[in-house]
MARPAVEX-51877 format. One line per field, with one value per residue (C-alpha): y negated, z, x. Coordinates in Angstrom, 1 decimal, always signed. Each point is the difference from the previous one (the first is absolute). Example, Ala and Ser with C-alpha at 12.3 -4.5 7.8 and 13.67 -1.06 7.14 Angstrom:
<atoms>
y +4.5  -3.4
z +7.8  -0.7
x +12.3  +1.4
</atoms>
This chain:
<atoms>
y -121.4  -0.5  -3.0  -1.3  -1.5  -3.0  -1.0  +0.9  +0.0  -3.2  -1.8  +0.4  -2.2  +0.7  +0.7  -3.5  -1.9  -3.3  -1.4  +0.2  -2.6  +2.6  +2.5  +0.9  -0.2  +2.0  +2.9  +0.3  +3.4  +1.5  -1.6  +1.2  +3.5  -0.2  -1.1  +3.0  +2.3  -1.7  +0.1  +3.8  +0.6  -1.9  +1.7  +3.5  -0.7  +0.8  +0.0  -2.9  +1.3  -2.4  +0.0  +1.9  -2.8  +2.3  +2.2  +0.8  -2.0  +1.8  +0.0  -2.2  -2.8  -2.5  -3.3  -1.3  -3.4  -1.3  -2.8  +0.5  -1.9  -2.4  +1.6  +2.2  +2.7  +0.1  +0.2  +2.8  +2.0  -0.5  +1.0  +3.2  +0.9  -0.6  +2.1  +2.9  -0.6  +3.3  +2.0  -1.7  +0.9  +3.6  +0.2  -0.8  +1.5  +3.5  +0.3  +0.4  +0.2  +0.0  -3.5  -1.8  -2.4  -2.9  -3.3  -2.8  -2.7  -3.6  -2.7  -3.7  -2.8  -1.7  +3.0  +1.7  -1.4  +0.9  +3.3  +1.4  -1.9  +0.3  -2.4  -1.0  +1.2  -2.6  -0.7  +0.5  -3.1  -0.7  +0.5  -2.8  -1.8  -0.7  -2.7  -0.5  -2.4  +2.3  +2.8  +0.5  +3.0  -0.5  +0.8  +1.7  +1.3  +3.4  +1.3  +3.7  +2.0  +3.6  +1.6  +3.2  +2.6  +3.5  +2.2  +0.0  -3.1  +1.7  +0.4  -3.8  -0.8  +2.2  -1.4  -3.6  +0.8  +1.5  -2.8  -2.8  +1.8  -0.1  -3.6  -1.2  -3.7  -0.6  -0.6  -1.5  +1.4  -2.7  +2.3  +3.6  +1.2  +3.5  +0.9  +2.9  +1.6  -0.8  +2.6  +0.3  -2.7  -2.9  -3.2  -1.2  -2.1  +3.2  +0.0  +2.5  -1.6  +0.5  +1.2  -2.0  +1.6  +1.6  +3.8  +2.6  -1.4  -3.4  -0.4  -0.1  -2.3  -2.4  -0.1  +1.0  -2.6  +1.1  -0.8  -2.3  -1.9  -0.4  +2.5  -0.3  +0.8  +2.5  +2.7  -2.5  -1.7  -3.4  +0.2  -2.5  +0.5  -2.0  +0.8  -1.0  -0.1  +0.2  -1.9  +3.1  -1.7  -2.5  +2.7  +2.4  -2.8  -0.1  +2.1  +2.9  -1.6  -3.1  +2.1  +1.9  -3.2  -1.3  +3.3  +0.7  +3.6  +1.9  +0.9  +3.5  +1.6  -2.4  -0.9  -3.0  -2.9  -2.3  -3.0  -3.4  -2.3  -2.0  -3.0  +1.3  +1.5  +3.1  +3.1  +1.2  +2.8  -2.4  -2.5  +2.8  +1.1  -1.6  -0.4  -1.8  -2.5  +2.8  +1.7  +2.8  +1.1  +0.8  +2.4  +0.0  +2.9  -0.7  +2.1  -2.0  +1.3  -1.0  -0.8  -1.2  +0.4  -0.2  -0.7  -3.3  -0.8  +0.4  +1.3  -0.4  +1.2  +0.1  -0.8  +1.4  -0.3  +1.5  -1.4  +0.1  -3.8  -2.3  -2.7  +2.4  +0.1  -3.7  -0.8  +2.2  -1.9  -3.4  +1.0  +1.2  -3.0  -2.9  +1.4  +0.8  -2.4  -2.1  -0.6  +3.3  +2.0  +3.7  +0.0  +3.0  -2.5  -1.6  +3.2  +1.1  -2.1  +0.7  -0.1  +0.8  -0.1  +1.4  +1.1  +2.7  +2.0  +3.8  +1.1  +3.4  +2.7  +0.4  -3.6  +0.6  +2.7  -2.6  -2.0  +2.4  -0.8  -3.6
z +111.3  -0.7  +0.2  -3.1  +0.6  -2.3  +1.8  +3.6  +1.1  -1.9  +1.8  +3.3  -1.3  +1.8  +3.4  +1.3  -0.9  +1.8  -1.4  +3.3  +2.7  +2.6  -1.3  +2.3  -2.2  +2.4  -0.9  -3.4  +0.6  +0.7  -3.2  -2.0  +1.3  -1.0  -3.4  -0.5  +1.1  -2.4  -2.8  +0.5  +0.2  -3.3  -1.8  +1.1  -0.6  +3.5  +0.4  +1.9  +2.6  +0.7  +3.4  +0.3  -1.1  -1.9  +3.1  +0.4  +2.3  +3.4  +2.9  +2.1  -0.6  +2.1  -1.5  +2.0  -0.8  +2.0  -0.1  +0.3  +2.7  -1.5  +1.2  -1.6  +2.5  -0.9  -3.7  +0.7  +1.9  -2.6  -2.8  +1.9  +0.7  -3.6  -1.3  +2.1  -0.8  -1.9  +2.9  +2.5  -2.3  -0.1  +3.7  +0.3  -3.2  +0.7  +2.8  -2.5  -3.7  -1.0  +1.6  -3.1  +2.0  -1.9  +1.0  -2.5  +1.1  -1.3  +0.4  +0.1  -1.8  +3.1  +1.0  -3.3  -0.5  +3.5  +0.3  -3.5  -1.1  -3.6  -2.6  +0.9  -2.2  -2.5  +1.2  +3.7  +2.1  +3.2  -0.3  -2.1  +1.6  -2.1  +1.2  -1.5  +0.8  +2.7  +0.7  +0.4  -0.4  +2.9  +0.2  +3.2  +1.1  -1.0  -0.8  -0.1  -0.8  +0.9  -1.7  +2.0  -1.0  +0.7  +0.3  +3.7  +2.3  +2.4  -2.8  -0.8  +3.7  +0.6  -3.0  +1.0  +3.6  -1.2  -2.5  +2.6  +2.5  -2.5  -1.1  +3.6  +0.7  -3.6  -1.1  +1.2  -0.8  -1.5  -1.2  +0.6  -1.6  +0.1  -2.9  -0.7  -2.9  +0.2  -1.4  -3.9  -0.2  +0.9  +1.7  +3.0  -2.3  -1.4  -3.4  -1.6  +0.1  -2.5  -3.0  -2.4  +1.1  -2.7  -0.1  -1.2  -2.1  +0.0  +3.7  -0.7  -3.0  +2.2  +3.2  -0.7  -1.2  -3.1  -1.4  -2.5  +2.9  +2.4  -0.4  +3.4  +1.9  -2.4  +1.8  +2.5  +0.4  +1.2  +2.9  +1.3  +3.3  +1.5  +3.0  -0.5  +2.7  -1.0  +1.3  +0.1  +1.5  -2.9  -2.6  +1.2  -0.3  -3.8  -2.2  -1.6  -3.4  +1.1  +1.5  -3.3  -2.0  +2.2  -0.4  -3.6  +0.7  +1.3  +3.6  +0.0  -3.1  -0.8  -3.6  -1.4  -0.8  -3.1  +0.2  +0.5  -3.1  -0.6  +2.4  +2.4  +3.5  -0.4  +2.2  +2.2  -2.4  -2.9  +1.9  +1.0  -3.6  -1.5  -3.6  -1.6  -2.8  -2.6  +1.7  +1.5  +3.3  +2.9  +2.8  +3.6  +2.5  +3.0  +3.1  +2.1  +3.2  +2.5  +3.6  +2.9  +3.5  +0.4  +3.7  -0.7  -3.1  -2.3  -3.5  -2.8  -3.1  -0.3  -3.5  -1.4  -3.6  -1.9  -3.4  -2.5  -0.4  +2.9  -2.1  -0.7  +3.7  +0.4  -3.0  +1.5  +3.3  -1.8  -1.9  +3.2  +2.2  -2.4  -2.4  -3.6  -1.2  +2.9  +2.6  -0.5  +2.6  +0.8  +2.0  +1.9  +1.9  +1.5  +2.1  +0.1  +1.5  -0.4  +3.2  -1.5  -3.3  -0.7  -3.1  -0.1  -2.5  +0.5  -1.4  -1.4  +2.6  -1.6  +0.9  +3.7  +0.1  -0.7  +3.1  +2.4  -1.7  +1.0
x +92.7  +3.8  +2.3  +1.7  +3.4  -0.5  -3.2  +1.0  +3.6  +0.9  -2.9  +1.9  +2.8  +3.3  -1.5  +0.5  -3.2  +0.2  -3.2  -1.9  +0.8  -0.9  +2.5  +2.9  +3.0  +2.1  -2.2  +1.8  +1.5  -3.4  -1.4  +2.9  -0.6  -3.7  +1.0  +2.3  -2.9  -2.3  +2.5  +0.6  -3.7  -0.6  +2.9  -1.1  -3.7  -1.0  -3.8  -1.6  -2.5  -2.9  -1.6  -3.2  -2.2  -2.3  -0.7  -3.7  -2.3  +0.0  -2.4  +2.2  +2.6  +1.9  +1.1  +2.9  +1.5  +3.1  +2.4  +3.8  +1.9  +2.6  +3.2  +2.7  -0.7  -3.7  +0.8  +2.4  -2.6  -2.7  +2.4  +0.9  -3.6  -1.1  +2.9  -1.4  -3.7  -0.2  +1.4  -2.3  -2.9  +1.0  +0.3  -3.7  -1.5  +1.5  -2.6  -2.8  +1.0  -3.7  -0.5  +1.3  +2.2  +1.7  +1.5  +0.7  +2.4  -0.2  +2.6  -0.9  +1.7  +1.3  +2.2  +0.6  +3.5  +1.4  -1.8  +0.4  +3.1  -1.1  -1.4  -3.5  -2.9  -0.8  -3.5  +0.5  -0.9  -2.0  -3.8  -1.5  -2.9  -3.1  -2.4  -3.4  -2.7  -1.4  +2.5  +3.7  +2.3  +2.4  +3.7  +1.2  +3.5  +1.2  +3.6  -0.7  -3.1  -0.5  -3.0  -0.3  -2.7  -1.0  -3.1  +0.7  -0.1  +2.5  +2.6  -0.2  +0.2  +3.1  +1.8  -0.7  +1.2  +3.3  +0.5  -0.5  +2.1  +2.9  -0.6  -0.2  +0.6  +1.2  -3.6  -3.2  -3.4  -2.2  -2.9  -1.0  -3.2  -1.4  -2.2  -2.2  -1.8  -3.7  -2.3  +0.4  +2.7  -2.3  +0.8  -2.0  -2.1  -1.4  +1.6  +2.5  +3.5  +2.7  -2.1  +2.2  +3.2  +2.2  +0.2  +2.5  +2.9  -1.6  +1.0  +3.8  -0.6  -1.9  +2.0  +3.7  +2.5  +1.9  +3.4  -1.5  -1.8  +2.9  +2.8  +1.7  -3.2  -1.6  -2.0  -1.4  -3.4  -1.3  -2.4  -2.5  -2.0  -2.9  -2.1  -3.6  -2.8  -3.6  -3.0  -2.2  -3.0  -0.2  +0.8  -2.7  -2.6  +0.5  -2.3  +1.8  -0.5  +1.9  +2.8  +0.3  +0.1  +2.9  +2.0  -0.9  -1.0  -3.1  +0.3  -1.3  +1.5  +2.8  -1.1  +1.7  -2.3  +0.3  +2.3  -1.6  +0.0  +3.2  +0.2  -2.6  +0.6  +2.0  -0.2  +2.9  +0.9  +0.2  +2.2  +2.3  +0.5  +3.2  +1.0  +2.9  -0.2  -0.1  -3.0  +2.0  -1.5  +2.3  -0.9  +1.2  -0.2  -2.1  +0.3  -2.4  -1.4  -2.7  +0.9  -2.0  -1.4  -3.8  +0.3  +1.8  -1.9  +3.0  -0.6  +2.4  +1.9  +3.8  +0.9  +3.2  +0.8  +3.0  +1.0  +2.8  -0.4  -0.7  -1.7  -2.9  -1.0  +0.6  -2.2  -2.7  +0.1  +0.0  -3.2  -1.6  +0.9  +0.1  -2.6  -0.3  -0.9  +1.3  -2.7  -1.7  +1.8  -0.5  -3.2  +1.3  +2.3  -3.2  -0.2  +3.7  +2.8  +3.7  +2.0  +3.4  +1.9  +3.5  +2.0  +2.6  +2.0  +0.2  +3.4  +0.6  +0.7  +3.4  +0.9  -0.4  +2.7  +2.7  -0.8  +1.8  +3.3  +0.2
</atoms>
């Protein structure tokens, strides 16, 4: 992927974008410097390097969501750490190169302006709540997301420890969830999860923003996270045939079932399939993982979806919670309750490198 000057550098204006009320106008010199970097990159056709969104599902993952303290010093610390995120990753991943370590960083709408100092992605806004007759997709705080994954739990642990040591008092942890791969990529409800994910070249096409979409953040991805807990006692009382009808797939061999007739109760897999007005279907990349503690009766799924367009995930959630048609909500929600909901944008890895210059 390369940057075209006409669709990239010009979108930065003159480096002094005053459109945001939260923008610190005294920071003009830094923004001017970033504009010069962007302009040189565009004119020289320097490749844009996305973060490793397409990294394979691993045995372990940590989903870390934090808020950033509202102070210039906290912002400075966060910017410094994010500019060095690649070096921090190398410090840990070098211990076992076969462990497939990766960390994706997402930035929330509330802190985008002061942390990134660049024009905000066109669709980025706080998590949109969806309230149906019976269930609600809740919105919860979250300024930064760190999606940490590896084949080894200790690698994830060590990276998170070093990361939080560096961030210190500049952030507050609001959610920390440790996920694990469960048998043959199943959730704790017993079904294979992520079957509809794009594969191969379709991954980039589905999750990476292009110059035509939003030139100043090309190479990035929108990210939505939700932490669901399951009522396993109630779920396990259902006959397998009912469970399969709710999900839309057979439980044992993961065969897709036929869609319900138009206007009738749709299965989860149908409600989560999104098309535009022209009938073009849009994919998202799910990297969901189970989490839980049998001793405390906690069983759940951490949903994390990456998309080139945020509206696709939001439409999926609307169909699930409000229903399609309205009133016929996703019956999976009768057994799975969302505790969190946050939206982020994961910029290109190249964009983080400029943060250390401010």
